[in-house]
N, C-alpha and C positions, 0 to 999 in steps of 0.2 A: 674520764672527762675528755681525754685526748682521742680515745677512741670513738667516741659520740661525734667529736668535731670533725674527724676524717670521714666518718660515715655521712655526716650532713654535706660535707664538700663533695664528696664522690657522688652523693644522690643528685645534688644540683648540677654537677657536671655532666652526668649521665643523661639527664632529663634534657639539657640543653642540647646535647648532641642529637637525641633522637628528635627532638621537635624541630631542629635545623635541618636535618637530612631525612631520616626515615618516614617523618609524617607527610612528606610530599608524595610517597610511592606506595602506601599502604592505607587500607582502612581500617586495620587493626588499632584499637584505641592506644594510646601513648602511654598511659598509666599501666596498661597490662604488659606492654614491652618493657616499660621500666622497671616493674615488678620482677619479670623475669631475669634481666640483667642484674638486678641488684640482689636477688637470691643468695648468690655464693658470698656477697659481702655480709649478708645477715646472719648467715649460717657460720662463717668463720668469726665473725665479731662476736656473737653470742658464745661461742666457744670460747673464745680468748678472754670474755668477761667473766665467765663462769668457771674457768679452770685456770686462769691467770698464766703461768709460765709453762703450763703442760702442753706438750706438742699437739698439734691438731693431726688426728689419725690420717693416713695416707688415703683412704678411701673417703673420708669426708672432704678431701680437698680435690682429688681427681674427679669424682663422679659429678659434683655441681660444676666443675671447670667443663666438662665434655657434654653433659645433659643440658644446661641452660643455654650455650650457643645453639645446639641443635633444636631446641623448642623455640627460640628466638627466631632461628631462620624459618621455620616452619609457620609460625605466628605471621611473620612478614609476608610469607608467600600466599598463605591462606587468605590474607586480606589486600593482596597486591592490586593496585589500580591498573587498569589496562591503558596501554598507550592511545594517544588521540586517533591515529591511524596506524594500520599495520605498516604501510609504507615509511612512516616516519619512526619506527621503532628501531633503536640501534641493536646491533648485534651484540651477543654476550661476549664476544671476543675482543670488543674495541674497549679500550681504556676510557676513564674518564676525561673531559676536556675542561682546560681553564676558563671557565666562563663564569662570570658573577651576577648573570642576570638571566631571567627566564624567556626573554624575546627571542622568537624564531627569526632566522635569517630571512630577508626578504627574497623570494624565489627569483632565481635568474632567468630572465627571457632567453630567447633563441639567440639574439645577437650578444647578450652579455655572456653566455656560456661559451659561444665561439671566441669571445675575447679572452676568457679565462683560459681556453686551450693554448691560446698563443703565448701564455706566461710560463709554458713549461717546455724548454728546450729539449730536442730529442737527445742532444749529447749528454744532457744533465739528468733529467727525470722525465723521459717518455711517458705521456698521460694516457692510461688505459681506459678508464671510465670515471664518470662523476656520479655519486650518489648523494641523494638529498637526505639527511637526518633531522632528527627532533632539534639537535643543538647545533649542528654544523653541515657544512658541505664538505663531503669527504672526496678527495681526488687520489686515486690509486694509480700507480704506475710501477715504474722500474728504476730503482737507483744506478745512475752509470757515472757518478761523480762522487768525489769527496763529500760527505754529509754536510760540513760546514759550507762548502761552496754552493752545494745544492740548494741549501735552506736559504742562504744569503740571495742567491741568484733569483729564485722564484719569490722569495719575500718581496725583493725589490722590485720585480716585474709586477706582481699583483698589486703593490702599493702605487707603481705609476699608472696603472690602469684603473684601479678603483679606488684611489686616494686611501683615507683612513677607514674605510667601510668595515674591514676586517681585520681581527688577529689571526696570523698565520702560525699554525702549529705543525710542527713535524715531528711525528711520533710513530712506534711500532704497535702493531697488533700482538696478540698472543701467540702468532705464529712466526713472529719477528720479521714480519713484512712491513717495510716503511710506508707510510701514506701521510698525505698533507690534509689538516682540516682547517677550514675558514669559519671562524666563529665570529659572532658579532662583536664589534669591538666596543667596550663599555667606557673606553677612554678616547673619544673622538678628538682630534686636535682642532677640527674646524667648527665645534660646537662649545657650548659652555659645559666645561668640565666640572663634574660633581665634587671631584676631590680637590677642590681648590687649597692653596697651601695652608691658609689660616684654618679650614676644616680638618685638614688632615693632621697637622701639627698644633697642638694646643699648649704653647708653652706656660701658659698662667696655670693650666690644671696641672701640667707635668711638675712645675714648680712647687705647687700646693702639696702634691702627693709626695714629693722628696721631703718637704718639711715635716708633715705629718708622719711619715714613716721614720724619719730621723728622730722623733720625739717617741714614738712608740717603741722602736729598738732600743733607744737610750733608757727607757723605763724597763725594758726587758733586762737590759745589761745590768742595771741597778739592782734587779731582783735576783740576779745571777751572782751579785756580790753579796747576798743575804743582808741588804739593806731594805727596811721594811717601809711600807706605804706611807705609814703615818711620819715616818723620820724623814723621808725626802721631800714630803710635803711641808713638813715644818722648817726644813732647811733645803731649799731647791739646790743649793750649791752642791748637794750630795749627787745630783745628777751627772756631774762629771765623771763619776765613777763608772757610769754607763757607756761613755763615749768610747772606750778601746772596742768593745763589742760592736756597737751600733756603726761607727765609722768604718771599721772592717767589713762588717757583713755588707753594708751599702756599697761599699767600693767594690767588692767581688760582684756583688748583683748589677751595679751600674756599668762597670767595665764589660761585663758578659753581653749585655743588651746592647751597649754602645757599640761594642765592635760588629755586632750583627747590623746595627743601623747604618755605620759608616760604610760597611762593606756593600750592602744595598745600594746606598746613595752612589757609591763608585760605579756600580752597574746600572745607574739612572733608574732604578726602581723606585716606586713610591712606597714609602714606609712611614709608619707614626714614630714620634719620638718614644723614647723607653718611659714606661709608667710603673711606678711602685704600687705595690698593694699592702697597705699598712693593716694591721689588726692588734686591738688593744690587749693582748694578752699573749701568753706563751713565747714566741720567738719575735714578736713585734712586726712580722712581716710574712707575706705568703710568697714573696719573690717579686720580680719585675717581668715586664713583656714588652715587646712591640709588634705590631701587627703589618704583615706585608699587604698592601694594597693594589700590587699588579703581579702579574706572573712572573716567574723566572725566565729570562731570555734563552737560557741554555744550561746544561749540566755543570759547566765550568763555575758559572753564576750561583748554581744552587749548592756546589761542593764549598765554594768559598764563603758565602753567606752562612751556612751551616756549620762550619768547622771554625769560623772566626771566634764566636761566642765561647764555645767551651774552652778552647786554648787561652784566650784572654783571661777568662774566670780562673783557670787553673793557675796560670803565671802569676796572677794576684794572690791566689789561696796559698799556694805552698810557702812563700816567705812568712806570711802571716800565721799559718799553722806552726812552722818551725819555731817561730818567736814565741807563739801562744804555748806550745808544748815545754820551751824552756822554763816557763813560770808556772807550770802545771805540776801537780804532786802525785804521788803514788799511794793508792789506798788498798786495803783488803778486798779482794774479789769475793762478792756475794751473788750467787747465780739467781737469787730470788729479786735483787735489787738492780744488779746491773742489766743494761739493755742498749738498744740501738740509739735512743735519743736520751739515755739517761747520762748528763754531762757531768755528775757528780759521782759516777761509778761506771766509766765506759771500759768495756772490753773490746779492745781494736781487732781482736783476732778474726773477725769476719772480713777484713779488709787487708790484703797483702801489703798494699802501700804504706796505709796507715800503721800497721803493726811494724814494719820497717822502720818508719821514721821515728815512731815511739821508743823502740829499743834503742837506735842510735842515740837519740838525744836524753833519754833517760837512764841510759846505760844499764849496769848490773842491778840496779835497784828495782827494775821492772821486769817481771816474769810473768809465765803464763797463769799464774796463781794470784795474780794482782790485777787491779784495774787502775784507770786515771781518773783523778778529778780535774777536770778541764778547766783551764783559765778562760775568761771570756774571750779573749782574742783567739785562743786555740778553738773555741767553739764555733767562731765565725769562719776560721780557716777550714774545720771540719765540715761545717755545712756547705762550703764552697765546694770541697770535694764531692760530697753528696749531690749537689747539684750539677755539677760536671758530669758525673758518672750517669744520673738519671736522664740528663739530656743527650748522652752519648749512646743510649740504648737503642740499638737499630730497629725501631718499630715505628710505622707510621709517620707521622709528621713531627715527632722528635727530630732534635738535631741529628741525631744517630741514623733515624729513618731516611732524612734527606741525604746523609752522608752515603749510605750503602746504594741508595737510589741512583745518586750521581756517579758511583763507582761501577755498578754492576748492571743497571738499569731498573725500571719499575718492576717487571716481572720477578725478577731474582730477589728484589727488596722486598717483595710481598712473601716470598717464601721465607727468607732469613728473618721478617718479622713473626712469623707464626712459630718458627723455631725456636726464636728468643724467647718468646712467650712461655713455652714448655721449659726450656732451660731454666729460666728464673723460678719457675713453679717447683721443679725438682731442686733447686737451691733452697729455696723456701722449706721444703719437706726436711733438709738437713739442717739449716740454720733459720730459726723462726724469725729471726729479724727481717728477712726478706718477704715475709707474707704480705705484709701491706704494699710492698712494691710489685709482686705478682698480681696482687688484686688490682692496682691500678692500671697495669698493663693489659689486663683483661678488658677493659674499657676502652683502650686507645684504638681509634680505626686503623687498620693495617694499610690502607689505601693512601698513596701519597699523590698529590696533584702533580701531572707531568710538567716539565718545563716546555717552552714553546718549541725549542729545538731539542727535543728528547732522545734524538739519535745519535749525535755526535758524541764519541767518547771523550775521557779524560786523557791528559798527557801523562807520561810515566812518573812525573815529579809528584803529580797531585795523587796518583795512585798509591806513591810509597808514603806520603804523608798521612793519606788515608789509613793505611794499614797500621801505621805508628800510633795513630789516634785510637784505633780499636784495640791496640795492644794496651793503651793507657786506660781504657775501660776495663780491661780485664785486670790489670794491676790494682785498680780502685776496687772491682766488684769481687773479685775471687778471694777466698778465704787463705789464710797462711798455711803452705803446705807443712806438714809436720817434719819433713827432711830439712827445709830451710829452718824451722823452728829450733831443731836440735843443733844445727851448725851455728846459730845465733845464740845458743844457751837459752833459749826463751822457753 
């Protein structure tokens, strides 16, 4: 049942991503591209359904993982739509631009182009040439100043001459040469803004989703306490037994998204309120989310917004997990029933941090030959660790993808994302619990949208915090080393 549920969610997510992005650039039918992308999921899901706990053969994992992306790329290129004109086509070395509509910039006349040239001081960024692209006006030159100073100076100059007509993006091409891109401003200050506060933030919808999710997670918590549906319907007071799980999980998810939201507001970015996603079965929720409705102003903002959520969620998850483990019990380990999401017989050895915490709290009673029957509060804290780890994976538009983009730049983050995909795949061959994660990452786009100032680098303090955060990911995600296990008598 759970396997079919995840395949359904994955299929809908994949179709949405294809319809939103690839459908605009190719004639190849979306259903065919969707079928190719979902083939690995169908193969692996069928194997797991037919053979249960038996590991998937390596060739059955690797061959679809490599063959399907190649076939997908061929089909996209085979039906690729030509650009409107050859002069408007962007070079393949230019990264994507943070534009949210398909309107072309109004061509600059001769006088406006001369005015634009005066916005680039010789001592800051002498302008060499101006190119007109499909989505932007590209201004190439030579950086002769600090990137922050150059961006602020030229942004202010262009705004003084052209008002709010353009968003000014400062980026690097794949040869690491900086350039300015002027893209149509979807948020002009002197016209009616489509993103009005009441349209952006819907407090009534937000509150309604909170209340619905509180109910569905409470029901899930009651089921975790082995209270039947008939029992709590006959006596609604029994729902109180589900509150430790529901309040704990909603606090973790809510604080995570609220940290993103408040940090975005601090940088004067437009963002929606946090919205919960209730489901009437299993965990009671699929999590929570916010949507960024404006581009990141610079890599520092990208770093701060992306890192705030995982750390806030982790800080809430850790004490709840510790309190929950104190109330959990040790049970015999059964390889046939123990699994990644089996809360009644959880073997934590797939996570170094979770194993350490379990051993320190449960003591000598817990060994590698035993599993843990998690208390509902421990389940919430454990799910908080999973949410933190998944969000910190350095792939695409996950928080971890934003993090490495801010630290190392867009090109390096793309390479690290691809490497991470293969690393998780290898890990899944060793520990089958990670096969679902490897499958999900396969569908995440690697490309992350650049910040407006995507050239200025982070300071040393943020770099250190970033490396510590990636270390936290490894602590959660990597299995317990046997040497440490022997030292702990595990």
